N, C-alpha and C positions, 0 to 999 in steps of 0.2 A: 504493500499499499504505500502511495507516494503521497506525501504531505508538503503543502506550500504554507508557510507561517507569515503573515503580515502583521504589522500594526503602525499607527499612527499615519495614516495616509494623508490626511487634513488637505483634501480636494475639495474645494478650488483656493484654499487659502494658501497652501506652502506649493503647490503646484496646479497646472490647469487640468492634468491628467496623469494616470498612472503611468510610469515607464513602460516602454514596449517589451523591454526585457521582462519585467513582470508580468505583464499580459501573457507572453508566450509561454510561461509556467502555469497559468490557468488550465491550459488544455492538456497537460501532463499530469496534473494534479487528481488523486483520487478524492481528496479532501483539502479545502482550504480553510485554514484557522486566521482570523482577523481578531486582534486584541484591543480592538477600539480606537476612537479617535478617527473617524469616517469625515465628520463635519458636514457632509452632504449625502441625502438620499439617493442621488443618483450612482455614485459608487456602490452602495450596497445592492442597489438593484442590478448593477452590471454584475457584481461577483454572484448575486442570486442567480442571475440568467447564465453566467457560463461556468459557474462550478459544479462538479457532479454532485458535491456534498459541501455545504457551509456550516462551519461553527463560528459563531461570532458573538461578541457583546459590545456594548456601548462604553464611550470614555468620557473623560470629564468635560470634553468639547463638544460633545454630541447633544444637541437639542432635544426638545420634547418629541418631535417626529421620528427620531432615531431611536429613542428611548421607548417609545410604543412598540417599536418593531424588535427591539432586542433586549435579551436580560444584562444584567449587571455581571453575572457569572453563569457561565455555560460550562456543561459537563457532556462528556461522550467517551464511549467505550469504541476504540478503534484497533483493529486486530489484535484484541486481549490486552490492550494497555487502557487503563484509566486517565483520560485527559480532561484538564480543566483549563478555562481561559479566564482571564479577569484582566482589566486595564492597569489598576495600580496596586503595586504591592510595598509602598512606602520607600524608605531610605533603603538604600544599598547594604550599610553596615546592619548586619543581624536578619537580612532578607530571608536567608535559607532556612533558619531557626523559625521565624515568624510564619513563613508560608507551608513548613512542614506541621506546625500547630493547627494553622487554620484550615489546610486540606490534607488531613491524614490518610484520606480513602484516595488519593490520587497517586499516579505514578509520574504523570508529566503535567506541569503548570506553565501555559504558555502566558506571557503577559507584557504589557506596553508601558506607555506613558513617558519613560525617560528619552526614548530615541536613542538609548545606547545599547546595542548587542550584549547578550549575557546568555552564558551556558554554564550553569554550575549543577552539582547535586548535593542536596541536603545530607547530614549525616544519616537520617532514615532510608535514603536512596530515592526521594522526591527529586526529578530531574527539573530545573527551572530554565527557560528559554524566553528570551527576547529577542525577536528579529530585528530590532531597529525600525527606522523608518525609510521607506523607499522615496520619499519625497521631501524630507526635511533632516538633514544630517546632524543639525545642532553643534555640538563640539567633536563631532568625529569627522575622520577624514572622507568618509564616504556615507552615501545613501545606502540602505542594505535591506535584504530581507532572507530567509532562509529556507531550505528544503530539507526535507528527512524521510526515511523509510520506515515502515513498521513490518517487520518480517518475524513471523512465528512468536509473537509477544515480545520482541525486542524493538527497542529505537534504535536505528543504525543510519550511519551515513549524514549525520547532521552536518549541514553545509551553510555557511555564511556566504551570502553572495552580495560583492561590492558592485555597485551601479557606477557606470560612467559619471561625470558630472554634466549636469543640464546648462546648456546655453550659457557657460561662462559667469554665471551670476555669483557673487560670492557667498550668497546662501546655499549653494547648490551643492 
């Protein structure tokens, strides 16, 4: 099972549209996971239409229309693994312990908010993944997203994809 992990798309505030490299991955993915901060409903509509399966949540920048369509926390069993999706997890310091305590029934937690890619494992085995942002790199050298595979109940081939700069703008 091929997964595409996205967060913090912020369309149209940080970009007019999703990058072509990300859109190409939609067709390859069995499941698309979006960890919030869509900003516009058109991006949700696009992912719903093009994804074989979408597991998604709203973020702090998402208004009432998106909050009406998406949960704050999503859970899904994917290939024998228990996934959770949430936008915010709080400060980096203590994140693993805090998330393991909040989500003791999960194998993998996908989160967003910081725009900073993250891949760690808590002491109890909870894997924490933040794909960064494909449209707003903030303090990072690149805009990013992640792909991964679930095979025989195991998460494999977690890969961070770095996107090329868009149009030479300083915030790209």
